[in-house]
Residue, then its C-alpha position, 0 to 999 in steps of 0.5 A: g204865793g206871791g212876788g213882787g212889791g217894789q216898784l219896777t221900771v221898763s224904759g220906753g221902747s223896750l221889753r223888761y223880762f221876768s221869769f218864774d217857775l210853776d211846778p206840777s202842784t199848781a196843776g188846775m189852779t189860776l195864775r194871776i198877774v196884776v200889774t199896776s202902773e204909777s199913772p192911770i193913763d199908762t199902757a203896756l203889753v205884757y206877754l207870756r211865753q213858756g220855756a223862752l223869752p217872748q218878743t213882740h211877735t213870739y209869745d204864747l199869751r198876751r194882754q194889753m193894760g189900760g188905764g194903768r192897771l192890768d188884772w189878768r187871770t190864766r186858768f190851768p197853765p201848764s207846769g214848767q219855766w214861764y217868761m214875761g215880758l212887759f212892753s211900753d212905748s214910754t218909760l213905765k214905772f210899776t208894781m207887779d204880783v204873780s201868784i196862784e189861786a185855788c180859784p178865780a176871784g178868791c172864791s169866798g164861797r161864791g167865787i167863780c170856779 
């Protein structure tokens, strides 16, 4: 799969939301979210929640982006509707890619399975 590509912006001090649906055929796979900002000093918090919009205090999973990049793999996420919120203290310009991988790191015959 895959999605994204164009540059996105989140205003400082606010959450920007995205959603995606994981159908049952993704069972046993890995969800991969890659967020890359325009500046290597940017930081942000990324929240995931199944079935409802996440808030900074209500979420299922959370990761912090540092150094302008987040490469987040979540193994075996439940199927259904997922929502992602990205929060930054300052305005952030970024690109994002969401994909499903059969094996972390693409395996290449020797990956982490």
